[in-house]
N, CA, C and O of each residue as an XYZ file, in Angstrom:
456
protein
N     126.861     42.671    206.087
C     126.256     43.689    207.152
C     126.443     44.035    207.824
O     126.475     43.078    208.598
N     126.854     45.553    208.806
C     127.471     45.595    210.390
C     126.354     44.957    211.229
O     125.608     44.006    210.996
N     126.448     45.579    212.017
C     125.399     45.626    213.203
C     124.954     46.748    213.432
O     123.782     46.608    213.783
N     125.196     47.627    213.428
C     125.341     49.143    212.663
C     124.041     49.047    211.991
O     123.083     49.390    212.684
N     123.816     48.691    210.901
C     123.423     48.523    209.540
C     121.430     48.190    210.273
O     120.326     48.691    210.061
N     121.981     47.102    211.134
C     120.906     45.853    211.480
C     119.499     47.303    211.888
O     118.720     47.815    211.084
N     119.619     47.539    213.129
C     118.960     48.465    213.759
C     118.599     49.793    212.826
O     117.587     50.347    213.257
N     119.083     50.351    211.830
C     118.430     51.100    210.933
C     118.098     50.479    209.820
O     117.975     51.114    208.772
N     117.857     48.806    209.902
C     117.471     48.534    208.575
C     116.051     47.682    209.199
O     115.141     47.180    208.539
N     116.268     47.727    211.114
C     114.427     46.902    211.283
C     113.905     48.305    211.944
O     113.189     48.141    212.932
N     114.180     49.823    211.507
C     113.671     50.883    212.015
C     113.182     50.521    210.623
O     112.406     49.576    210.480
N     113.654     51.314    209.489
C     113.054     51.583    208.228
C     112.365     50.196    208.041
O     111.837     50.861    207.149
N     111.824     48.914    207.978
C     111.407     48.072    207.578
C     110.656     48.437    208.695
O     109.938     49.130    207.975
N     110.070     48.633    210.026
C     109.230     48.890    210.899
C     108.269     50.157    210.405
O     107.045     50.270    210.475
N     109.068     50.879    209.990
C     108.177     52.614    209.427
C     107.444     52.227    208.487
O     106.236     52.465    208.456
N     108.305     51.338    207.262
C     107.000     50.678    206.017
C     105.424     49.879    206.480
O     104.272     50.133    206.131
N     106.148     48.532    207.676
C     105.196     48.194    207.692
C     104.301     48.739    208.741
O     103.303     48.061    208.986
N     104.536     50.252    209.656
C     103.596     51.429    209.690
C     103.025     52.246    208.440
O     101.860     52.641    208.490
N     103.451     52.387    207.840
C     103.033     53.195    206.544
C     102.174     52.200    205.840
O     101.117     52.487    205.278
N     102.743     50.913    205.915
C     101.397     49.907    205.104
C     100.220     49.930    205.530
O      99.237     50.066    204.801
N     100.178     49.743    207.289
C      98.857     49.135    208.122
C      98.329     50.350    207.806
O      97.233     50.342    207.246
N      99.262     52.202    208.213
C      98.126     52.734    207.604
C      96.871     53.033    206.811
O      95.767     53.426    207.187
N      97.470     52.660    205.288
C      97.867     52.638    204.553
C      96.266     51.350    203.884
O      95.594     51.609    202.885
N      96.091     50.282    204.643
C      95.525     49.662    204.888
C      94.176     49.784    205.557
O      93.156     49.413    204.976
N      94.158     50.331    206.851
C      93.515     51.076    207.680
C      92.709     51.705    207.335
O      91.534     51.665    207.700
N      93.728     53.160    205.732
C      92.850     54.072    205.416
C      91.915     52.962    204.301
O      90.742     53.190    204.006
N      92.626     51.873    203.832
C      91.390     51.608    202.875
C      89.997     51.320    203.135
O      88.921     51.716    202.688
N      90.589     50.060    204.474
C      89.612     49.839    205.424
C      88.320     50.708    205.759
O      87.133     50.424    205.918
N      88.902     51.642    205.789
C      87.816     53.163    206.750
C      86.916     53.397    205.130
O      85.708     53.163    205.070
N      87.772     53.917    203.806
C      87.105     53.672    203.040
C      86.244     52.987    202.854
O      85.132     53.463    202.625
N      86.442     51.732    202.884
C      85.374     50.035    202.251
C      83.916     50.268    203.763
O      82.714     50.003    203.753
N      84.472     50.632    204.429
C      83.315     50.779    205.579
C      82.346     52.077    204.789
O      81.145     51.912    204.576
N      82.894     53.034    204.506
C      81.912     53.653    204.135
C      81.164     53.437    202.926
O      79.955     53.601    202.763
N      82.319     52.917    201.818
C      81.310     52.470    200.978
C      80.028     51.525    201.059
O      78.846     51.731    200.785
N      80.797     50.269    201.599
C      79.597     49.214    203.041
C      77.962     50.214    203.117
O      76.882     50.004    202.564
N      78.447     51.393    204.116
C      77.701     52.087    204.830
C      76.611     52.995    203.402
O      75.738     53.481    204.119
N      76.381     53.265    202.494
C      76.576     54.005    201.272
C      75.623     53.006    200.716
O      74.395     53.070    200.669
N      76.668     51.790    200.180
C      75.702     50.880    199.511
C      74.479     50.755    200.316
O      73.396     51.259    200.019
N      74.770     49.943    201.511
C      73.823     49.715    202.992
C      72.680     50.166    202.281
O      71.900     49.568    201.541
N      72.765     51.754    202.790
C      71.508     53.123    202.910
C      70.728     53.056    201.147
O      69.517     53.222    200.998
N      71.655     52.796    199.999
C      71.019     53.025    198.898
C      70.057     51.341    198.616
O      68.979     51.296    198.024
N      70.904     49.897    199.304
C      69.569     48.882    199.121
C      68.286     49.356    200.012
O      67.128     49.183    199.630
N      68.682     50.055    201.406
C      67.811     50.349    201.947
C      66.705     51.391    201.038
O      65.785     50.772    200.503
N      66.716     52.450    200.887
C      66.476     53.601    199.711
C      65.429     52.144    198.661
O      64.208     52.047    198.538
N      66.553     51.228    198.083
C      65.468     50.822    196.322
C      64.523     49.297    196.955
O      63.734     48.655    196.260
N      64.852     49.007    198.323
C      64.137     48.143    198.515
C      62.349     49.051    199.189
O      61.235     48.529    199.148
N      62.650     50.272    199.658
C      62.091     50.723    200.018
C      60.980     51.306    198.621
O      59.766     51.459    198.487
N      62.010     51.469    197.892
C      61.017     52.039    196.704
C      60.451     50.900    196.069
O      59.374     51.104    195.508
N      61.114     49.264    196.003
C      60.374     48.301    194.818
C      58.749     48.586    195.704
O      57.784     48.923    195.016
N      58.577     48.409    197.295
C      57.933     48.459    198.009
C      56.461     49.758    197.622
O      55.247     49.559    197.674
N      56.754     50.245    197.481
C      56.568     51.599    197.471
C      55.441     51.350    195.877
O      54.220     51.471    195.781
N      56.644     50.911    194.646
C      56.651     50.341    193.047
C      54.553     49.664    193.126
O      53.487     49.920    192.565
N      55.132     48.671    194.289
C      54.576     47.294    193.881
C      53.279     47.558    194.639
O      52.271     46.985    194.227
N      53.186     48.399    195.753
C      51.860     48.575    196.296
C      50.481     49.794    195.149
O      49.268     49.969    195.042
N      52.246     50.480    194.360
C      50.837     51.392    193.595
C      50.751     50.551    191.765
O      50.145     50.937    190.765
N      51.618     49.349    191.976
C      51.192     49.001    190.796
C      50.062     47.406    190.894
O      49.849     46.449    190.149
N      49.506     47.925    192.461
C      48.076     46.633    193.121
C      47.163     47.385    192.619
O      46.397     47.252    191.664
N      47.389     48.419    193.595
C      46.221     49.902    193.246
C      45.894     50.072    191.912
O      44.789     49.999    191.376
N      47.214     50.356    191.338
C      46.531     50.482    189.739
C      45.434     49.141    189.350
O      44.358     49.405    188.814
N      45.869     47.503    189.718
C      45.743     46.735    189.211
C      44.404     46.581    189.661
O      43.588     46.110    188.870
N      43.954     46.989    191.114
C      42.359     47.235    191.325
C      41.286     47.951    190.504
O      40.237     47.518    190.028
N      41.836     49.161    190.471
C      41.280     50.305    189.476
C      41.177     49.704    188.498
O      40.037     49.267    188.335
N      42.326     49.312    187.237
C      41.821     48.562    186.028
C      40.501     47.613    186.554
O      39.379     47.958    186.182
N      40.626     46.622    187.272
C      39.432     45.557    187.815
C      38.122     46.616    188.071
O      37.068     46.504    187.445
N      38.331     47.495    188.933
C      36.950     48.138    189.559
C      36.630     48.590    187.571
O      35.511     48.669    187.065
N      37.416     48.719    187.135
C      37.349     49.687    185.843
C      36.757     49.173    184.535
O      36.238     49.981    183.765
N      36.806     47.840    184.234
C      36.588     46.375    183.791
C      35.208     46.430    183.924
O      34.271     46.578    183.139
N      35.385     46.190    185.746
C      33.298     45.623    186.045
C      32.470     46.570    185.856
O      31.258     46.354    185.829
N      33.085     47.980    185.666
C      32.250     49.606    184.883
C      31.889     49.378    183.669
O      30.778     49.574    183.176
N      32.873     48.939    183.153
C      32.840     48.187    181.588
C      31.539     47.416    181.488
O      30.536     47.530    180.784
N      31.808     46.834    182.165
C      30.519     45.252    181.804
C      29.240     45.681    181.809
O      28.418     45.721    180.894
N      29.099     46.265    183.908
C      27.579     46.943    184.146
C      27.412     47.943    182.969
O      26.373     47.804    182.324
N      28.211     48.869    182.604
C      27.903     49.894    181.413
C      27.668     49.222    180.261
O      27.172     50.132    179.597
N      27.674     48.068    179.400
C      27.809     47.170    178.310
C      26.475     46.739    179.023
O      25.581     47.515    178.686
N      26.031     45.772    179.890
C      25.320     45.358    180.207
C      23.788     45.801    180.371
O      22.717     45.216    180.209
N      24.201     47.242    180.809
C      22.502     48.174    180.819
C      22.787     48.749    179.711
O      21.677     49.226    179.475
N      23.611     49.156    178.610
C      23.353     49.984    177.075
C      22.326     48.395    176.672
O      21.158     48.537    176.311
N      22.810     47.295    176.768
C      21.794     45.952    175.880
C      20.859     46.385    175.881
O      20.095     46.801    175.010
N      20.837     46.241    178.063
C      19.152     46.444    177.976
C      18.428     47.562    177.786
O      17.285     47.489    178.237
N      18.786     48.780    177.156
C      18.292     50.064    177.297
C      17.794     50.183    176.370
O      16.808     50.898    176.190
N      18.715     49.073    175.016
C      18.345     49.107    173.598
C      16.482     47.982    173.825
O      15.293     48.235    173.632
N      17.113     47.028    174.215
C      16.041     45.987    174.578
C      14.838     47.249    174.744
O      14.264     47.729    173.766
N      14.689     47.496    175.558
C      13.487     48.318    176.194
C      13.218     49.157    175.418
O      12.012     49.399    175.374
N      14.255     50.117    174.317
C      13.765     50.936    173.516
C      12.937     50.639    172.658
O      11.781     51.060    172.605
N      13.875     49.295    171.331
C      13.011     48.145    170.590
C      12.075     47.669    171.018
O      11.403     47.336    170.042
N      11.228     47.228    172.514
C       9.991     47.036    172.930
C       8.907     48.808    172.657
O       7.720     48.991    172.388
N      10.045     49.751    172.897
C       9.020     50.628    173.463
C       8.787     50.954    172.037
O       7.599     51.217    171.849
N       9.730     51.048    170.649
C       9.773     51.494    170.053
C       7.848     50.812    168.985
O       6.956     51.443    168.418
N       8.143     48.961    169.297
C       7.456     48.729    168.538
C       6.093     48.638    168.989
O       5.183     48.317    168.224
N       5.796     49.101    171.068
C       5.271     49.066    170.985
C       4.214     50.084    170.281
O       3.108     49.810    169.816
N       4.865     51.310    170.337
C       4.258     53.016    170.240
C       4.007     53.043    168.384
O       3.060     53.645    167.876
N       5.223     52.148    167.441
C       4.736     51.895    165.940
C       3.193     50.905    166.477
O       2.106     51.277    166.034
N       3.251     49.844    167.300
C       2.061     49.116    167.057
C       0.693     50.498    167.008
O      -0.035     50.879    166.092
N       0.848     50.972    168.595
C      -0.182     52.083    168.688
C      -0.263     53.121    167.514
O      -1.417     53.078    167.087
N       0.226     53.722    167.056
C       0.172     54.957    165.998
C      -0.544     53.483    164.828
O      -1.751     53.620    164.632
N      -0.008     52.422    164.238
C      -0.526     52.092    163.537
C      -1.945     51.773    163.502
O      -2.582     51.957    162.465
N      -2.596     51.219    164.758
C      -4.256     51.029    165.267
C      -4.936     52.437    164.983
O      -6.027     52.640    164.450
N      -3.453     53.930    165.775
C      -4.466     55.107    165.416
C      -4.557     55.288    163.799
O      -5.610     55.628    163.260
N      -3.451     55.051    163.132
C      -3.923     55.641    161.504
C      -4.938     54.335    160.982
O      -5.831     54.643    160.192
N      -4.807     52.717    161.453
C      -6.458     52.519    160.857
C      -7.655     53.201    161.051
O      -8.448     53.653    160.225
N      -7.671     53.210    163.080
C      -9.533     53.854    162.866
C      -9.228     55.501    162.390
O     -10.212     56.023    161.866
N      -8.242     56.212    162.480
C      -8.376     57.927    161.601
C      -8.517     56.704    159.828
O      -9.656     57.152    159.706
N      -8.400     55.923    158.831
C      -8.599     55.517    157.745
C     -10.242     55.265    157.514
O     -10.994     55.374    156.545
N     -10.459     54.716    159.458
C     -11.728     54.273    159.071
C     -12.829     55.131    159.174
O     -13.941     55.041    158.654
N     -12.268     56.128    160.055
C     -13.301     56.984    160.208
C     -13.275     58.110    159.083
O     -14.157     58.918    159.375
N     -12.738     58.423    158.126
C     -12.570     58.916    156.887
C     -11.410     59.692    157.633
O     -12.223     60.320    158.311
N     -10.295     60.138    158.043
C      -9.425     60.844    157.732
C      -9.656     61.826    158.478
O      -8.641     62.370    158.914
N     -10.983     62.414    158.899
C     -11.038     63.899    159.071
C     -12.454     63.523    160.070
O     -13.138     64.535    159.916
N     -13.079     62.774    160.823
C     -13.902     62.232    161.643
C     -15.517     61.506    161.613
O     -16.407     60.844    162.149
N     -14.795     62.567    160.070
C     -16.680     62.036    159.322
C     -16.703     60.188    158.626
O     -15.558     59.736    158.656
N     -17.579     59.324    158.150
C     -17.680     58.507    158.110
C     -17.104     57.849    157.405
O     -16.437     58.796    156.990
N     -16.525     56.594    156.558
C     -15.660     56.745    155.487
C     -16.704     57.296    154.199
O     -17.923     57.461    154.157
N     -15.369     57.537    152.962
C     -16.468     58.073    151.923
C     -16.533     56.564    150.990
O     -15.478     55.933    150.932
N     -17.407     56.159    150.477
C     -17.545     54.768    149.977
C     -17.666     55.110    148.134
O     -17.795     54.178    147.340
Protein backbone atom coordinates (compact mmCIF):
# COMPACT_ATOMS: atom_id res chain seq x y z
CA UNK A 1 0.00 0.00 0.00
CA UNK A 2 1.45 3.36 -0.95
CA UNK A 3 1.32 6.60 1.01
CA UNK A 4 -1.04 8.04 -1.61
CA UNK A 5 -3.57 5.28 -0.86
CA UNK A 6 -3.58 5.94 2.88
CA UNK A 7 -5.22 9.40 2.90
CA UNK A 8 -7.82 8.15 0.46
CA UNK A 9 -8.36 5.08 2.62
CA UNK A 10 -8.65 7.22 5.78
CA UNK A 11 -11.02 9.62 4.02
CA UNK A 12 -13.18 6.71 2.86
CA UNK A 13 -13.19 5.27 6.36
CA UNK A 14 -14.10 8.63 7.89
CA UNK A 15 -16.87 9.03 5.32
CA UNK A 16 -18.09 5.55 6.21
CA UNK A 17 -17.99 6.40 9.94
CA UNK A 18 -19.86 9.66 9.26
CA UNK A 19 -22.51 7.82 7.25
CA UNK A 20 -22.92 5.19 9.96
CA UNK A 21 -23.12 7.86 12.68
CA UNK A 22 -25.76 9.72 10.68
CA UNK A 23 -27.72 6.48 10.24
CA UNK A 24 -27.46 5.79 13.99
CA UNK A 25 -28.55 9.36 14.70
CA UNK A 26 -31.62 8.83 12.50
CA UNK A 27 -32.40 5.56 14.26
CA UNK A 28 -32.04 7.25 17.66
CA UNK A 29 -34.44 10.01 16.51
CA UNK A 30 -36.91 7.35 15.37
CA UNK A 31 -36.59 5.52 18.70
CA UNK A 32 -37.21 8.79 20.58
CA UNK A 33 -40.29 9.43 18.46
CA UNK A 34 -41.54 5.92 19.18
CA UNK A 35 -40.81 6.33 22.91
CA UNK A 36 -42.76 9.61 22.97
CA UNK A 37 -45.68 7.89 21.27
CA UNK A 38 -45.52 4.98 23.71
CA UNK A 39 -45.35 7.42 26.63
CA UNK A 40 -48.42 9.31 25.37
CA UNK A 41 -50.28 6.04 24.75
CA UNK A 42 -49.34 4.78 28.22
CA UNK A 43 -50.62 8.01 29.78
CA UNK A 44 -53.86 7.75 27.80
CA UNK A 45 -54.26 4.09 28.85
CA UNK A 46 -53.64 5.04 32.47
CA UNK A 47 -56.28 7.78 32.31
CA UNK A 48 -58.71 5.40 30.62
CA UNK A 49 -58.02 2.78 33.28
CA UNK A 50 -58.69 5.30 36.04
CA UNK A 51 -61.91 6.38 34.33
CA UNK A 52 -62.95 2.74 33.99
CA UNK A 53 -62.18 2.11 37.65
CA UNK A 54 -64.36 5.07 38.69
CA UNK A 55 -67.17 3.81 36.45
CA UNK A 56 -66.97 0.30 37.93
CA UNK A 57 -67.05 1.77 41.45
CA UNK A 58 -70.14 3.82 40.55
CA UNK A 59 -71.81 0.74 39.06
CA UNK A 60 -71.03 -1.24 42.22
CA UNK A 61 -72.58 1.54 44.32
CA UNK A 62 -75.67 1.54 42.11
CA UNK A 63 -75.92 -2.25 42.38
CA UNK A 64 -75.74 -2.01 46.20
CA UNK A 65 -78.42 0.69 46.26
CA UNK A 66 -80.57 -1.42 43.95
CA UNK A 67 -80.10 -4.47 46.17
CA UNK A 68 -81.12 -2.47 49.26
CA UNK A 69 -84.17 -1.15 47.43
CA UNK A 70 -85.16 -4.70 46.44
CA UNK A 71 -84.78 -5.87 50.04
CA UNK A 72 -86.92 -2.99 51.30
CA UNK A 73 -89.49 -3.68 48.60
CA UNK A 74 -89.58 -7.34 49.60
CA UNK A 75 -89.96 -6.43 53.28
CA UNK A 76 -92.73 -3.95 52.44
CA UNK A 77 -94.51 -6.53 50.29
CA UNK A 78 -94.36 -9.08 53.11
CA UNK A 79 -95.69 -6.51 55.58
CA UNK A 80 -98.47 -5.58 53.15
CA UNK A 81 -99.39 -9.27 52.72
CA UNK A 82 -99.67 -9.61 56.48
CA UNK A 83 -101.87 -6.51 56.69
CA UNK A 84 -104.09 -7.78 53.87
CA UNK A 85 -104.38 -11.21 55.51
CA UNK A 86 -105.26 -9.62 58.85
CA UNK A 87 -107.79 -7.30 57.19
CA UNK A 88 -109.30 -10.24 55.30
CA UNK A 89 -109.70 -12.19 58.52
CA UNK A 90 -111.33 -9.18 60.19
CA UNK A 91 -113.67 -8.66 57.20
CA UNK A 92 -114.55 -12.36 57.09
CA UNK A 93 -115.32 -12.33 60.81
CA UNK A 94 -117.47 -9.22 60.36
CA UNK A 95 -119.30 -10.74 57.39
CA UNK A 96 -119.88 -13.92 59.41
CA UNK A 97 -121.22 -11.87 62.31
CA UNK A 98 -123.57 -9.95 59.98
CA UNK A 99 -124.64 -13.18 58.28
CA UNK A 100 -125.39 -14.83 61.61
CA UNK A 101 -127.33 -11.73 62.69
CA UNK A 102 -129.36 -11.82 59.49
CA UNK A 103 -130.02 -15.51 59.96
CA UNK A 104 -131.24 -14.85 63.49
CA UNK A 105 -133.51 -12.12 62.11
CA UNK A 106 -134.97 -14.47 59.58
CA UNK A 107 -133.06 -13.14 56.64
CA UNK A 108 -135.56 -10.30 55.90
CA UNK A 109 -135.59 -8.34 59.09
CA UNK A 110 -138.49 -10.40 60.57
CA UNK A 111 -138.20 -12.70 63.47
CA UNK A 112 -136.78 -16.04 62.54
CA UNK A 113 -139.24 -18.64 61.37
CA UNK A 114 -139.49 -21.49 63.85
